[in-house]
N, C-alpha and C positions, 0 to 999 in steps of 0.2 A: 458311491451313492451316499446320500446324507440320511441321517436318522429322522424319524418322525418328530423327535424332540427339537432338533435343529430347525426343521422345516416349519414347525409351528411357533417358533420363537424368533431366533435371529434372522431367519430368511422369510418370515411371513410377509404378507402384503401390508404396505403402509399407505396412508392417504397422501403423504408428501415425502418424496425422496430428494435430498439435495446432494449433488455431486461436488465434492471439494470442501475441506474443513479449514480453509484459510479464513481471513477476516470477513470476506463477503458471505461465505457459507454459514459461518457461526452467527453473524449478526442477522442474517435472513432467518435462520432457525429460531433465534430468540424473538424476533418480531412476529413471526407466524404463531409461535406458541403463546405469546402474550395476547395476541389478538384472537386466536382460536385455540384455547387451552385443551379442548377435547380432541383436536386433530393429532394423529400419530405422525411423528416426523423422524425420519432416519437420515443420517449423513453418512455417505460412503466416501472414504478417503483412500487413495491407492498407496500412500506412504504410511510409515509407522507413526509419524508425527506430521502436522501440517507443514508443507514445504513451500514451493513456489517462491513468492516474494514475502509472504507474511512473517516467516521466522528468519529470513535472510536479508532483511533490509538494513537501513542505517539507524533505525529508531528515531525517525523524525515524525513530528505531529502532522506535517504535510499541509500547512495552511497555504504556503506558496510565497515566492519572492516577487519583488517589484518587476524585474525584467521578465519574469515568467508570465505575470499578469498582462504586461504590455504586449509580449509576443503572442499570447493567446488571443488578445483582443484584435490584433492585426490579422490573425489567421482565421478566427471563428466569428469575429464581431463581438460587440460588448454584451449583447443579450445572453449568449451562450456562456461567455466568460464569467459574467456576474452570477449566473445560475450555478456554475461550477464552484465559484468562491463561496457562495451561500451554502451549498451542500457541504463543503469542507468545514466551514465555520460551524455549521449546525452539528456535523458529525463529531467534532472535537468537544462541543458542549455536551453532547450525549454521553461520550466516554466519561467525562468528569461527573456526570449525573449518576452513572452506574457504578463507578469505581473510585475509591479514594486515591489521591495522588501517590501516597506511599505504597499502595498495593501494586502499582505498575510503574513506579519510578517516574511519574509524570511531572515534568518540569515545564510549566508554561511561562517561563520568564523572558520570552521573546527570542527573536532570531535576528540575524544580520545578513546583509548581502554586500559583497565587495564589488565595486565598479572601478573600471580603469579608464572610462571616458564619461563625459558629462551629458551625453545625449539623452539617457533615460531620465535624468534629473529634470529635464524640461517638461516631462509629463507627470511629474510627481503630484502636483496640485490636482490635475485632471483625475488621476487614479484615486487619490484620496477622496475627492468629491464623489466619485462613483461608488466607492466602497463604504462610505459613511453610513448609508442606510443598512448595511449588513453588519458591520462591526460596532457601530455606535461611536466610533472614534473620529475626531476631526482630522487626525493624522494617523492613519494605519501604517504609513511608511514615513520616516523622517531621517534626515542626515544627522549622523553622530560621529564627527571626525575625531573627537578626543579618544575614542576607544580603539582606534587603529594602533596607537602606541601602547595603550593599556594592555591589549591582547598580544602585542609583540608581532604583529602581522607585517609581512613584506609584500612588495609589489601590489600595494593597495592604495589607490588614489582617493576613492570615496568609500564611506561605509554607511549603508542604509540600515536603520533599525526598524524592527517590526514586532510590536508587543504580542501579536497573535500567534507567533510561531513558538515551537517548543520541542521537547524531546520526551521519549518514554522508552521503556524496556519492552520490546516486541514480544519476547518469550513470555514475560509475566502477564502481558495483556491477553495473549492467547490462552494462557492457563486460566485466567479469571473468566474469560469467555466460555471456556470448556466447563468450568465449574457452574457457571450460570445455566448453560445448556443442560447439564446433568440435573440441576435443581428443577428445571422445567420439564424433565422427563424426555428430553431429546435423546434418541439412541444413536449409536455409532457402529460402523464397521470400518476399522482401520486396516491397512495392509491389504486392501481389496481392489483389484483392478477390474475395470469394466471392459468387456470385450465388444459387445454390440447392444443396441437399444432398439426395440420395436414398439410401435404404437398402433393400437386399433381403437375402435369406437368405445370399448369398455375400459381399457387400462393401458398402462405402459409396462413392458417387460424389460428388465435390466439384466442382461446375461453376464454373469461373472465367471462362468465356465461352460463347457459343452452341455452339461446336464443339470445346471443350476441357474435359476433366474429368480429375481425378486420383482414382485409386481407392485405397481403404485398407481394411484389415481392421477397424480401429477408429479412431474419431475422438474427440478430447477438446476441448471448448469451454473456453478460458481467456480469454474475451472480456469478463469482468467487466461494466462498465456498458453495454457495446456488445453485449449479448446478446439484445436484444428481437427481432431478426430470426430468431434460432435457437431461443430458449427462451421462447416466448410464454406458456407456462403457469406460469412461475416468477415470483415476486414480486421484481423487480429494479428499483429506483428510482434513476435517475442522480442524482448529487449533485455539483454543481460546487464546487470549492474554489478561491477566488481568493487570489492571493498578491502581495505586493509586496516589493521589495528596495531598501534605501537605498543611497545613495552611501557611501563610507568615512566613518566618524565618528571624529574625533580624540579620544583618551582614553575610548573606549567602555568602560563598566564591565560591561556585560552579558556573562555567560559561561555557556553551557549551553543547555538546551532548556526551554521553559516552556509550560504549559497554563493556560487561564483559562476559566471557565464550562463545566465538564464536557467540556473539550477542543474546544469550538466555536471557540475562538481558540487559536492556537499560534504561538509565535515562538522565535527562536534567534539567536545571533550566528553570522555566517559571516565569520570573521576579524574585521575591525573594521567590519563592516556588520551591519544588522539585517534578518532575513528574517521577515516576518509574514504569516500566512494565516488564513482562516476568516471568521467573521461570518455564515455561511450561515443561522444561526437568525434573522437579522434580515429575511430575505427568502426563506423556504423555497421558495415556489412558483416564483419566477423561477430559482432555482438548481437546480431539478429538470430539468436539460437536459444534452444531450451536446455543446452548442456550446462551443468553446474560445474564449470571449470573456471580457472583464472588463467590469463595469458601473460607471458613474460613481457610482451610489448606494453600492455596497459598497466601492469603492476609497476614496471620501471617508470612509466609516465607519471603514475600517481606518486611514486616515491620522489620524483623530481619536483612535483607540485608541492609536496609536503616540505621539502627542503627550501624551496624558493619563496613560497607564499605563507605557509603556516608556521614553520619553525626555521626561519633563516639563520644560517651559521650555527646550527645545532646538530649534533650527531645523535641519531635515534635508531633503535632496533625495532624490527617488525615482529610482532608475536603471533598474529593470525591473519590469514587471507581467506576470503570466501566470495561467493557470488550468489545473487538471487535473480529470478526471472520475472520481469514485469511484462505487461501487455500494452502495446501502443497501437495507434492508428493514424490516419491522416488528420484526424481531429482528436482532441483530448476528452471529448464527451464519452462517458461510459455507455456500453450497450446494455440496456435493461429493457427487455421486451418479451412479449408472448410470441413463440415460434410456431406453435400449432395448437390444437385443441387442448393438449395435455402437457406441452413442453414450454418452458420459460428459460430465460437466461439473464444473468447479471455478471457481465465480464468486461474486460478491457478498462481497467481502472487507472492506467497510465502512470503507475508509480505513486498513486495517491490513495491507496487502499485503506491506510490507517484512518484517514479523515472521511473518506467517501463511504466506506462500507456500512457504518451505522445508519446513514440516511438511505442508502440503497436497499438495505434490509427492509425498511419500512415501506418503500415503494413496491418491492416485490410482494410483501404481505398484502398490500392493497390489491395488487394485480391479480393474485390467484383467487 
């Protein structure tokens, strides 16, 4: 049993309870408190730190690559694709408005995509024309062949540059978001797993043990890939992204963020080390999981990619391996909606949470 002191403080009723302390949960809390400073907001997170994809990604700004935009337009149509690009672009601008670049190691010096056939180049002008109204650039994507040799890349026929892409330190961004939340008097319960949730006409009851529940006027699910327990009717497919990080490499030529094969491979320099992730399209079924593991098959595949494309003819050692869990669906549009009178969700960010979450937070704040 809990004491009266605990029940009247930590476990008291709140106006808003957000489940999940990743990027979408934190940005949602910030947006709500800035719009409604008098509202009490509690974030419940089952882990000791935010996990999922937020702290286990590759540290990309997530604007998106040329072939990714083309593939999205073919799958979803241009209207939805441009709306998604607009949200990502706006989200990155918001991050820069809230935090100094040096606070989160934000480097918006552009990104690159390697292509090995010229098919996508035929649509370069069309894509640039479509994106001009969003980015304000005549050429959001352009060919830059000289840098293939400059970066020491192998198996790279074409190199597309994109000045809107960049990198950041995901852990530092989360820490700054937490600081912002604390400053706005957002409260937290870390290491707290939710068992069940009940809703009636008066309130929502969030049960965290047999004899303990927290009441709320409204609840918002920001659980992304870990939403199946709460959102059974929504199409949310977990997608594990495996990553490796090399030991420091003397004379590393690589500088910037890079995409390959519609963004299924992504790599960047982290100082004088190389961070490489992806390859999920080599083993889709195995990677549809919420298990934070790495597999021998994909890690070997990534090491081969490292040796053939990024660092040809160089011997490198791997210092770290990890994985993060993204949420995908048949379309890349996020699910942001009202589920019932008192329940809302902002999930399925399709590996673009860094850029999408600041905008999604504002949408949810308006919605509630």
